[in-house]
C-alpha positions in Angstrom: 267.0 61.9 67.2 266.3 61.7 63.8 266.1 64.8 61.1 262.7 64.7 59.5 262.6 66.8 56.3 259.9 69.5 56.9 259.9 69.3 60.5 260.4 72.4 62.6 263.9 74.1 62.2 264.7 72.9 58.7 264.9 74.6 55.3 262.0 72.4 54.0 259.9 73.9 57.0 261.0 77.3 56.0 259.8 76.5 52.5 256.8 75.2 53.6 256.0 78.2 56.1 256.9 80.7 53.5 254.6 79.1 51.2 251.7 79.0 53.4 252.2 82.7 54.3 252.1 83.7 50.8 249.4 81.8 49.9 247.2 82.9 52.7 248.0 86.3 52.2 247.1 86.1 48.3 243.8 84.5 49.3 242.9 87.4 51.6 243.9 89.8 48.8 242.1 88.4 46.4 239.1 88.1 48.6 239.2 91.6 49.8 239.4 93.0 46.4 236.0 92.6 45.8 233.8 95.0 47.7 230.9 92.7 48.1 232.7 89.7 49.9 231.1 90.8 53.3 227.8 90.0 51.9 228.1 85.9 52.4 229.3 84.2 55.7 231.4 82.0 53.9 233.5 84.8 52.5 233.6 86.4 55.6 234.8 83.5 57.5 237.5 82.8 54.8 238.7 86.4 55.4 238.7 85.7 59.3 240.5 82.3 59.0 243.2 83.8 56.7 243.3 86.6 59.0 244.5 84.0 61.7 247.0 82.0 59.5 249.3 84.9 58.4 250.5 86.1 61.7 250.7 82.2 62.7 252.8 81.6 59.5 254.8 84.5 59.6 255.8 83.8 63.3 256.8 80.3 62.4 258.5 81.7 59.5 260.8 83.6 61.8 261.2 80.8 64.2 262.5 78.7 61.0 264.8 81.6 59.6 266.2 81.9 63.3 266.7 78.0 63.4 268.2 77.6 60.0 270.8 80.2 60.1 271.6 79.7 63.8 271.4 75.8 63.6 269.7 75.9 66.9 266.6 73.4 66.4 263.5 74.1 68.6 263.1 70.5 69.4 261.3 70.6 72.6 258.2 68.3 73.2 255.9 71.1 74.9 257.2 73.8 72.2 256.3 71.3 69.2 253.1 70.0 70.8 251.6 73.5 70.8 252.8 73.9 67.4 251.6 70.8 66.2 248.1 71.6 67.9 248.2 75.2 66.4 248.8 73.6 62.9 246.0 71.1 63.2 243.6 73.6 64.3 244.4 76.3 61.7 244.5 73.8 58.7 241.1 72.3 59.7 239.5 76.0 59.7 241.3 76.8 56.7 240.1 73.9 54.7 236.5 74.7 56.0 237.0 78.2 54.7 238.3 77.2 51.4 235.6 74.4 51.0 232.8 76.8 51.8 234.1 79.7 50.0 234.8 77.6 46.7 231.1 76.0 47.0 229.4 79.3 47.4 231.1 80.8 44.6 230.4 77.6 42.8 226.8 78.0 43.6 226.8 82.0 42.6 228.3 81.2 39.0 225.4 78.5 38.7 222.5 81.2 39.5 224.1 83.7 37.1 226.0 87.4 36.6 223.2 89.0 38.4 224.6 87.5 41.8 228.0 87.6 40.8 229.7 89.2 37.9 232.3 87.1 36.3 235.1 89.1 37.3 234.2 89.5 40.8 233.4 85.5 40.8 237.0 84.5 39.2 238.5 86.6 42.4 236.5 84.6 44.6 237.3 81.4 42.7 241.1 82.6 43.1 240.8 83.2 46.5 239.4 79.8 47.4 242.3 78.0 45.2 245.0 80.0 47.2 243.2 79.2 50.6 243.3 75.1 49.3 247.0 75.6 48.6 247.7 77.3 51.9 245.6 74.3 53.8 247.9 71.7 52.0 251.2 73.1 53.2 250.0 73.8 56.7 248.6 70.3 57.0 252.1 68.8 55.5 254.0 70.8 57.9 251.9 69.7 60.8 252.1 66.2 59.6 255.8 66.2 59.6 256.0 67.9 63.1 253.8 65.2 64.4 256.1 62.7 62.7 259.2 64.3 64.6 257.2 64.4 67.9 257.7 60.6 68.9 261.5 60.7 68.5 261.9 63.6 71.2 
């Protein structure tokens, strides 16, 4: 069995998962600081998806911490397949949420300050940017685990 950097149970995976949890939490916080996010479906969708990504990421951070410090790698095909499927689903959901939130924010900025004050729109932009970063780390992690799967 080969050791793939970034695959489940490695310190690189721990860094990817920790970054994913931090960026998704930041995205959720930036979105929820504005009181009008619930007025737009794209923003509600982003909040919902980030609310799903955070527990997933934190759970896998804990598994990675255990794996790194105990040196017990969870390389069973069924478990790894479930993690890969969960990563793929959540990464595509977060990409869709980040893209839709970014496009709605851009549209609101083009319309003018009557719909979105500059301070609130900048929060929405930061939230979408953090969601894109969370997506990138989630997608990278799922690709590393997918690369590991055939060698099991």
